[in-house]
Backbone as ProteinMPNN parsed JSONL, in Angstrom:
{"seq_chain_A": "XXXXXXXXXXXXXXXXXXXXXXXXXXXXXXXXXXXXXXXXXXXXXXXXXXXXXXXXXXXXXXXXXXXXXXXXXXXXXXXXXXXXXXX", "coords_chain_A": {"N_chain_A": [[74.846, 89.665, 53.64], [76.658, 91.476, 52.527], [79.007, 90.776, 53.878], [79.412, 88.243, 52.821], [79.948, 88.833, 50.115], [82.266, 90.353, 50.494], [83.961, 88.351, 51.507], [84.164, 86.591, 49.322], [85.232, 88.227, 47.3], [87.432, 89.265, 48.476], [87.652, 91.908, 49.317], [86.959, 95.024, 50.945], [83.852, 96.584, 51.562], [82.041, 99.633, 51.272], [79.147, 100.825, 52.469], [76.633, 102.906, 51.294], [73.936, 104.905, 51.976], [71.067, 106.7, 50.861], [69.971, 109.702, 52.449], [72.752, 110.295, 52.215], [75.466, 112.025, 50.778], [77.654, 111.04, 49.425], [77.702, 109.476, 47.065], [76.832, 111.227, 44.993], [78.762, 113.275, 45.223], [81.093, 111.861, 44.57], [80.586, 111.188, 41.856], [80.335, 113.752, 40.731], [82.952, 114.756, 41.103], [84.511, 112.767, 39.808], [83.716, 112.868, 37.112], [83.899, 115.517, 36.564], [81.635, 117.231, 36.587], [79.589, 120.138, 36.384], [77.735, 121.547, 38.884], [75.722, 123.423, 38.423], [74.878, 122.894, 35.895], [73.563, 120.515, 35.678], [70.897, 118.178, 36.427], [69.163, 116.064, 38.674], [67.067, 113.249, 38.997], [64.399, 111.864, 41.02], [62.156, 109.78, 42.975], [61.459, 109.807, 45.585], [60.921, 111.815, 48.307], [62.292, 112.111, 50.851], [64.637, 110.765, 50.611], [65.876, 110.565, 47.901], [65.328, 113.273, 46.838], [66.021, 114.814, 49.053], [68.767, 114.201, 49.302], [69.704, 115.299, 46.904], [69.023, 117.966, 47.291], [70.691, 118.669, 49.453], [73.179, 118.693, 48.206], [72.919, 120.843, 46.586], [71.963, 120.825, 43.926], [69.991, 120.967, 40.951], [66.804, 119.503, 41.203], [64.606, 116.906, 40.074], [61.464, 115.82, 40.589], [59.659, 112.873, 40.329], [56.427, 112.065, 40.473], [54.909, 109.459, 42.384], [53.69, 106.355, 43.77], [54.986, 106.538, 46.103], [55.573, 109.261, 46.575], [53.255, 111.692, 46.535], [51.271, 114.427, 45.168], [50.026, 115.671, 47.351], [51.656, 114.899, 49.514], [54.0, 116.196, 48.751], [53.158, 118.895, 48.913], [52.853, 119.145, 51.685], [55.411, 118.898, 52.575], [58.604, 120.284, 53.558], [60.655, 120.204, 51.83], [61.781, 121.159, 48.618], [61.562, 121.05, 45.065], [63.019, 121.386, 41.806], [61.736, 120.769, 39.36], [58.603, 119.082, 38.73], [57.21, 116.071, 37.754], [54.49, 114.114, 36.565], [54.806, 111.486, 35.753], [57.171, 109.23, 34.199], [56.818, 108.969, 31.522]], "CA_chain_A": [[75.121, 89.613, 52.226], [77.894, 92.218, 52.268], [80.124, 89.961, 54.368], [79.61, 87.176, 51.843], [80.617, 89.428, 48.95], [83.634, 90.693, 50.919], [84.735, 87.116, 51.624], [84.396, 86.04, 47.985], [86.056, 89.129, 46.497], [88.595, 89.664, 49.277], [87.656, 93.372, 49.338], [86.057, 95.645, 51.901], [82.861, 97.426, 50.915], [81.534, 100.793, 51.996], [77.732, 100.937, 52.143], [76.134, 104.283, 51.317], [72.479, 104.999, 51.814], [70.556, 108.059, 50.713], [70.398, 110.877, 51.711], [74.189, 110.602, 52.244], [75.821, 112.63, 49.484], [78.92, 110.476, 48.933], [77.538, 109.029, 45.672], [76.794, 112.39, 44.099], [80.066, 113.949, 45.281], [82.042, 111.059, 43.802], [80.285, 111.342, 40.423], [80.693, 115.133, 40.346], [84.413, 114.86, 41.026], [85.057, 111.811, 38.849], [83.423, 113.279, 35.743], [84.07, 116.974, 36.484], [80.355, 117.863, 36.286], [79.28, 121.429, 36.987], [76.446, 121.42, 39.569], [74.732, 124.339, 37.861], [74.491, 122.463, 34.553], [72.948, 119.19, 35.701], [69.741, 117.935, 37.283], [69.037, 114.656, 39.033], [65.668, 112.967, 39.314], [64.084, 110.834, 41.994], [60.728, 109.695, 43.279], [61.253, 109.811, 47.029], [61.316, 113.115, 48.868], [63.197, 112.125, 51.997], [65.91, 110.111, 50.286], [66.403, 111.1, 46.64], [65.266, 114.738, 46.726], [66.801, 115.355, 50.176], [70.176, 114.068, 48.943], [69.987, 116.262, 45.85], [68.931, 119.302, 47.895], [71.891, 118.872, 50.271], [74.313, 118.981, 47.324], [72.618, 122.085, 45.869], [71.812, 120.517, 42.505], [68.582, 120.994, 40.546], [66.174, 118.191, 41.345], [63.379, 116.618, 39.344], [60.673, 114.839, 41.307], [58.666, 112.136, 39.57], [55.402, 111.621, 41.417], [54.727, 108.008, 42.379], [52.959, 105.902, 44.952], [55.811, 106.941, 47.254], [55.432, 110.707, 46.768], [52.106, 112.243, 45.831], [51.21, 115.897, 45.227], [49.688, 116.066, 48.724], [52.864, 114.737, 50.335], [54.897, 117.276, 48.359], [52.637, 120.148, 49.471], [53.061, 119.138, 53.131], [56.847, 118.8, 52.842], [59.442, 121.486, 53.498], [61.588, 120.02, 50.715], [61.336, 121.704, 47.339], [62.217, 120.477, 43.899], [63.054, 122.317, 40.677], [60.662, 120.348, 38.467], [57.78, 117.96, 39.168], [56.548, 115.383, 36.664], [53.529, 113.117, 37.025], [55.366, 110.165, 35.472], [58.376, 109.289, 33.362], [56.434, 108.787, 30.109]], "C_chain_A": [[76.442, 90.318, 51.901], [79.106, 91.413, 52.712], [80.444, 88.82, 53.402], [80.368, 87.695, 50.629], [82.053, 89.801, 49.303], [84.507, 89.452, 50.982], [85.098, 86.559, 50.248], [85.352, 86.907, 47.179], [87.346, 89.544, 47.189], [88.779, 91.187, 49.266], [86.675, 93.849, 50.397], [85.099, 96.559, 51.137], [82.397, 98.523, 51.848], [80.085, 100.988, 51.56], [77.284, 102.382, 52.321], [74.634, 104.249, 51.087], [72.08, 106.455, 51.691], [69.864, 108.461, 52.016], [71.877, 111.24, 51.871], [74.634, 111.021, 50.852], [77.092, 112.06, 48.855], [78.819, 110.075, 47.458], [77.598, 110.201, 44.701], [78.139, 113.09, 44.078], [81.107, 113.186, 44.482], [81.827, 111.268, 42.301], [80.653, 112.741, 39.939], [82.194, 115.278, 40.162], [85.003, 113.979, 39.933], [84.89, 112.299, 37.41], [83.469, 114.791, 35.535], [82.78, 117.691, 36.058], [80.225, 119.185, 37.025], [77.878, 121.331, 37.586], [75.349, 122.27, 38.951], [74.208, 123.882, 36.502], [73.839, 121.085, 34.518], [71.7, 119.2, 36.579], [69.67, 116.429, 37.528], [67.588, 114.398, 39.399], [65.538, 111.86, 40.345], [62.597, 110.827, 42.269], [60.439, 109.692, 44.777], [61.804, 111.096, 47.63], [62.435, 113.001, 49.884], [64.453, 111.292, 51.806], [66.502, 110.787, 49.053], [66.473, 112.626, 46.644], [66.051, 115.393, 47.863], [68.295, 115.317, 49.852], [70.565, 115.108, 47.892], [69.977, 117.679, 46.401], [70.191, 119.633, 48.712], [73.076, 119.277, 49.401], [74.092, 120.216, 46.454], [72.627, 121.898, 44.353], [70.328, 120.601, 42.178], [67.995, 119.593, 40.622], [64.896, 118.11, 40.528], [62.659, 115.513, 40.108], [59.679, 114.202, 40.352], [57.665, 111.599, 40.585], [55.178, 110.123, 41.266], [53.85, 107.636, 43.554], [53.691, 106.324, 46.213], [55.64, 108.423, 47.583], [54.293, 111.22, 45.888], [52.158, 113.77, 45.894], [50.903, 116.376, 46.641], [50.893, 115.956, 49.655], [53.853, 115.846, 50.027], [54.45, 118.604, 48.957], [52.902, 120.264, 50.972], [54.537, 119.159, 53.515], [57.53, 120.164, 52.793], [60.457, 121.397, 52.362], [60.98, 120.557, 49.436], [62.169, 121.102, 46.219], [62.084, 121.441, 42.725], [61.929, 122.043, 39.686], [59.873, 119.215, 39.108], [57.088, 117.389, 37.933], [55.613, 114.311, 37.229], [54.029, 111.697, 36.807], [56.577, 110.329, 34.563], [58.075, 109.129, 31.875], [56.253, 110.109, 29.418]], "O_chain_A": [[77.241, 89.824, 51.106], [80.117, 91.368, 52.011], [81.608, 88.479, 53.195], [81.32, 87.064, 50.17], [82.961, 89.589, 48.5], [85.664, 89.485, 50.562], [86.223, 86.106, 50.039], [86.194, 86.383, 46.45], [88.243, 90.107, 46.563], [89.901, 91.69, 49.213], [85.693, 93.175, 50.707], [85.496, 97.225, 50.181], [82.369, 98.352, 53.067], [79.828, 101.286, 50.394], [77.523, 102.999, 53.358], [74.139, 103.647, 50.133], [72.667, 107.332, 52.325], [69.219, 107.616, 52.637], [72.23, 112.404, 51.679], [74.216, 110.426, 49.858], [77.549, 112.574, 47.833], [79.75, 110.311, 46.688], [78.327, 110.164, 43.71], [78.614, 113.466, 43.006], [81.92, 113.794, 43.787], [82.784, 111.498, 41.563], [81.22, 112.896, 38.857], [82.653, 115.856, 39.177], [85.902, 114.407, 39.21], [85.798, 112.166, 36.59], [83.122, 115.288, 34.463], [82.82, 118.636, 35.27], [80.694, 119.327, 38.154], [76.923, 121.057, 36.859], [74.18, 121.883, 38.955], [73.213, 124.413, 36.008], [73.59, 120.547, 33.44], [71.486, 120.119, 37.369], [70.073, 115.631, 36.682], [66.948, 115.232, 40.04], [66.435, 111.036, 40.521], [61.867, 111.73, 41.862], [59.282, 109.584, 45.183], [62.982, 111.421, 47.485], [63.429, 113.721, 49.79], [65.245, 111.133, 52.735], [67.505, 111.494, 49.146], [67.547, 113.203, 46.474], [66.683, 116.429, 47.652], [69.008, 116.289, 50.098], [71.628, 115.723, 47.982], [70.814, 118.502, 46.029], [70.69, 120.757, 48.658], [73.888, 120.108, 49.806], [74.967, 120.595, 45.676], [73.208, 122.687, 43.608], [69.491, 120.334, 43.041], [68.604, 118.623, 40.17], [64.202, 119.106, 40.321], [63.179, 114.407, 40.255], [58.945, 114.898, 39.65], [58.007, 110.785, 41.443], [55.248, 109.582, 40.163], [53.329, 108.506, 44.251], [53.081, 106.453, 47.275], [55.57, 108.791, 48.756], [54.369, 111.182, 44.66], [52.996, 114.336, 46.596], [51.459, 117.38, 47.086], [51.117, 116.832, 50.491], [54.481, 116.386, 50.939], [55.28, 119.362, 49.459], [53.148, 121.36, 51.475], [54.869, 119.416, 54.672], [57.094, 121.072, 52.085], [61.052, 122.404, 51.978], [59.778, 120.415, 49.21], [63.319, 120.705, 46.41], [61.135, 122.223, 42.665], [61.254, 122.965, 39.23], [60.404, 118.473, 39.934], [56.461, 118.119, 37.165], [55.913, 113.683, 38.245], [53.711, 110.801, 37.588], [56.952, 111.447, 34.207], [58.993, 109.152, 31.055], [55.931, 110.146, 28.23]]}, "name": "protein", "num_of_chains": 1, "seq": "XXXXXXXXXXXXXXXXXXXXXXXXXXXXXXXXXXXXXXXXXXXXXXXXXXXXXXXXXXXXXXXXXXXXXXXXXXXXXXXXXXXXXXX"}
């Protein structure tokens, strides 16, 4: 799929997957955000929350079918806030 898009647009693409921190670092630099004044949320411990933890930003975990309270208790990863849902 990426090769198709590259061929049509005549541009090279760089694929980034979590927990690589390139996305967060770009946004922090582009918009001059202060890490201590923001928080980022996610629902997956080993992608979203891991990426946020690496960048030393406050994280908000939203429990889901992917991450339950039991999975969180067994994990070494920690999050600043935990919410049962987004409602």
